[in-house]
C-alpha positions, -999 to 999 in steps of 0.1 A, spaced: -334 -554 145 -331 -587 125 -305 -613 134 -287 -635 109 -287 -670 124 -268 -700 113 -282 -735 119 -264 -763 137 -253 -768 173 -219 -758 186 -198 -782 207 -175 -772 234 -138 -781 228 -128 -812 248 -99 -803 270 -73 -824 287 -90 -841 316 -59 -836 339 -60 -798 332 -97 -798 339 -92 -816 372 -65 -793 383 -87 -763 376 -116 -778 395 -93 -782 425 -84 -746 422 -120 -736 420 -127 -758 450 -107 -735 472 -134 -709 466 -164 -733 472 -174 -769 477 -168 -794 450 -206 -799 446 -211 -763 437 -182 -763 412 -195 -795 395 -230 -781 395 -220 -750 376 -196 -768 352 -224 -792 343 -249 -765 338 -226 -743 317 -213 -772 296 -248 -783 286 -255 -750 270 -249 -743 233 -215 -726 231 -230 -693 218 -253 -692 248 -228 -694 277 -218 -658 283 -214 -624 268 -188 -604 286 -188 -566 282 -154 -550 290 -151 -513 295 -121 -493 283 -111 -486 319 -107 -524 325 -86 -528 294 -64 -499 307 -62 -508 344 -69 -546 348 -57 -562 316 -37 -590 334 -66 -600 356 -90 -598 326 -69 -621 304 -63 -645 333 -100 -649 340 -110 -653 303 -82 -678 297 -93 -697 328 -128 -701 314 -114 -715 282 -93 -740 301 -125 -755 316 -140 -758 282 -162 -726 282 -158 -699 256 -171 -665 265 -180 -639 238 -162 -606 246 -173 -572 234 -153 -541 245 -154 -504 246 -125 -479 247 -139 -447 262 -110 -435 283 -85 -443 255 -106 -425 230 -109 -394 252 -72 -393 255 -65 -396 218 -91 -371 208 -78 -346 233 -43 -351 220 -56 -344 185 -72 -312 197 -108 -325 192 -131 -313 220 -154 -340 234 -191 -333 227 -219 -355 239 -257 -354 235 -278 -376 259 -246 -394 269 -236 -403 234 -204 -390 218 -208 -368 187 -185 -383 160 -172 -361 132 -154 -376 102 -121 -364 117 -130 -381 151 -141 -413 133 -106 -419 120 -93 -418 156 -122 -439 168 -113 -466 143 -76 -465 152 -82 -467 189 -108 -495 187 -85 -516 165 -55 -510 188 -75 -519 220 -90 -549 203 -56 -562 192 -41 -554 226 -67 -577 243 -63 -605 217 -25 -605 220 -27 -604 258 -50 -635 257 -27 -653 233 2 -645 256 -17 -665 282 -19 -694 258 -56 -687 251 -71 -689 217 -87 -655 207 -97 -639 175 -101 -602 166 -134 -591 152 -136 -554 143 -162 -556 116 -189 -578 101 -211 -582 132 -231 -550 136 -250 -537 106 -260 -502 115 -277 -470 103 -272 -434 113 -288 -427 147 -293 -391 139 -268 -378 114 -275 -341 120 -272 -344 158 -246 -371 163 -227 -373 130 -211 -407 123 -228 -426 152 -247 -458 145 -277 -476 157 -276 -514 153 -302 -527 129 -290 -563 124 -265 -587 140 -246 -612 120 -235 -642 141 -215 -659 114 -181 -645 125 -188 -653 161 -199 -689 153 -168 -694 132 -146 -684 163 -166 -707 186 -163 -737 163 -126 -732 162 -125 -730 201 -114 -694 200 -127 -665 221 -143 -638 198 -131 -604 208 -156 -579 192 -151 -541 188 -183 -520 189 -180 -506 154 -209 -508 130 -212 -506 92 -240 -493 70 -253 -514 41 -231 -491 19 -200 -498 39 -197 -466 60 -181 -473 94 -201 -459 123 -192 -454 160 -216 -475 181 -219 -471 219 -205 -503 234 -233 -508 259 -259 -505 232 -239 -529 209 -237 -554 238 -274 -552 244 -282 -559 208 -258 -588 207 -274 -602 239 -309 -599 224 -299 -622 195 -277 -647 214 -300 -650 244 -271 -660 266 -273 -677 300 -249 -651 315 -243 -614 307 -212 -601 326 -203 -564 329 -167 -561 342 -160 -530 361 -134 -516 385 -160 -511 413 -169 -548 413 -207 -544 414 -235 -520 421 -229 -501 454 -255 -493 481 -258 -461 501 -229 -471 523 -206 -479 494 -209 -517 498 -215 -541 469 -251 -553 466 -247 -591 463 -280 -599 445 -311 -582 431 -343 -600 423 -361 -576 400 -395 -592 405 -395 -586 442 -370 -557 448 -371 -534 418 -397 -508 430 -382 -507 465 -347 -504 451 -356 -475 428 -372 -456 457 -339 -455 476 -324 -420 480 -289 -432 472 -298 -445 437 -282 -417 417 -288 -409 380 -261 -431 365 -270 -461 387 -307 -456 381 -301 -457 343 -279 -488 346 -306 -507 366 -333 -496 342 -312 -508 313 -306 -542 330 -343 -546 337 -352 -539 301 -325 -564 290 -336 -592 313 -373 -586 305 -365 -597 269 -344 -628 278 -352 -663 292 -360 -665 329 -327 -684 335 -306 -655 321 -288 -632 345 -266 -602 346 -234 -602 368 -214 -571 375 -180 -579 390 -143 -572 388 -121 -591 363 -102 -609 390 -134 -622 406 -150 -635 374 -145 -672 382 -158 -668 417 -189 -650 404 -197 -677 378 -188 -708 398 -199 -703 434 -233 -697 450 -220 -668 471 -205 -652 440 -186 -619 439 -202 -587 428 -238 -580 420 -260 -607 405 -292 -593 389 -320 -616 378 -355 -610 365 -365 -634 392 -399 -647 402 -428 -633 422 -432 -648 456 -465 -663 466 -476 -659 502 -501 -683 517 -516 -689 552 -532 -722 543 -523 -753 523 -554 -748 501 -537 -718 485 -508 -738 472 -501 -766 446 -491 -793 471 -479 -817 445 -454 -791 431 -444 -781 467 -438 -817 476 -416 -822 445 -396 -791 454 -389 -802 489 -381 -838 478 -357 -825 452 -340 -799 473 -333 -822 502 -327 -853 482 -350 -872 505 -387 -879 505 -412 -859 525 -434 -881 547 -467 -889 531 -489 -872 558 -468 -840 561 -494 -816 549 -521 -833 569 -502 -832 602 -484 -799 598 -504 -768 607 -492 -740 584 -485 -706 598 -471 -690 566 -456 -701 533 -434 -681 509 -431 -698 476 -416 -686 443 -442 -686 415 -425 -714 396 -421 -735 428 -383 -734 427 -378 -720 462 -399 -720 494 -400 -711 530 -425 -729 552 -433 -717 587 -453 -732 615 -461 -716 649 -448 -732 680 -455 -717 714 -465 -684 698 -432 -681 679 -428 -687 641 -407 -718 634 -389 -724 601 -399 -759 592 -385 -760 556 -363 -738 535 -360 -755 501 -342 -743 470 -338 -764 438 -302 -771 428 -308 -753 394 -319 -722 413 -290 -720 437 -267 -692 430 -295 -672 413 -304 -652 444 -339 -667 444 -336 -684 477 -322 -652 493 -351 -632 478 -377 -656 493 -358 -656 526 -356 -618 527 -393 -614 520 -400 -638 549 -376 -621 572 -391 -586 565 -425 -600 575 -413 -621 605 -395 -601 632 -387 -632 652 -381 -668 642 -364 -700 654 -353 -731 635 -329 -761 633 -306 -775 607 -286 -807 606 -249 -804 616 -228 -802 586 -255 -787 564 -237 -765 538 -264 -738 543 -254 -734 579 -229 -707 570 -258 -686 557 -278 -694 588 -249 -683 610 -250 -649 593 -287 -645 597 -292 -657 633 -288 -638 665 -276 -669 682 -273 -707 679 -268 -738 700 -253 -771 689 -275 -801 698 -269 -839 692 -278 -840 655 -290 -804 650 -279 -768 654 -307 -747 667 -310 -710 655 -330 -679 664 -333 -643 657 -355 -616 673 -358 -635 706 -331 -617 726 -300 -632 743 -298 -667 757 -281 -654 788 -303 -623 791 -339 -612 790 -362 -636 772 -340 -666 778 -369 -688 790 -386 -683 756 -353 -692 738 -349 -723 760 -384 -734 752 -376 -730 715 -344 -750 719 -364 -778 736 -388 -779 707 -359 -782 682 -345 -811 702 -378 -830 704 -395 -822 671 -400 -853 650 -383 -855 616 -405 -851 585 -381 -864 558 -376 -901 553 -341 -917 555 
């Protein structure tokens, strides 16, 4: 596949500062102001075409149109313009059935006859205009694009009929929309060099578009709001580098979910490390994009996690820079000389780390550091989970008011407030039950341990 690229950067439209401030306040009800500012800054520094591609299924257009348009208009109001590509599967099923055309699929792809193609075109045009008009009714600027983006050829004319395989992506219509501050709304229809319209699977079209644009975010909007585990709960994040093999071995990974995860992995393997896939509901889009906790499933290619039992196995200059940056304070000069390492878990690019010592025979969490740029990626959680799987018991302390304490509260079996710290533990029993002497010893250590960060 060959992209057609246009040169020149794209600037985000400057919005009324008062409107932006109002929206930031609204976002702040979901998370702290620091989080919101961090994401807005990160997104606004991207080239407009690299912010986000949002794939919308036909079921979302049918069932959640109001929530969808509100979320997309919201992004535009903060100066961010998503690129939207949509399908129309359920609507197409209904129209074809009404016309007496029996649905036929091969390997999950719809066979498209000349008679069916006329309905495909009509349905896609209608759904595209429906979304554009709904966005305009929300005072958002949106442009319908039903042709001119995907140059295609027949996938297998004998087997599938008028079904296309994308050969080239032309970004010119998309760039024109972005330069005008308008949301491109793209239908997944392709055209041959000779002008024949072809039906293109929306997921495949979205994947080809993503390969060319290399966006920071790829968002799949669904009714389920994410990938579900064996208990029907949304999986909040997946770090493919550390979790893929284990995840694919789970008995509850069914055929459809297995294919989806495999497709996402193939997609992310061809994108920059910073890119990620989010699967969420339309009404939770802002929360997924602008908060560390998110809403839905965040999938990243992620990083391998290095494990070390001695400082000699690590790049201490990079580790020091990570800790200094993450805490906003300088690590004392003799930290590595005076700290006896029990175990370290460090992401391969030194963007997240867990450092453990051993105190009184119990592992102690001395540092849990995650760079600002990596927060919200699920990287810190991946490093933490690897550590937790290997460490059945642990204790640690954290300064009162530390924003990460909400995470610690969820991870700990118990905690005690001290003068400037909150001390935590797991795997050590109950403070008022068996093992309480060991816990009290750990609490004493937390209270007396010298600080290792200056200031």
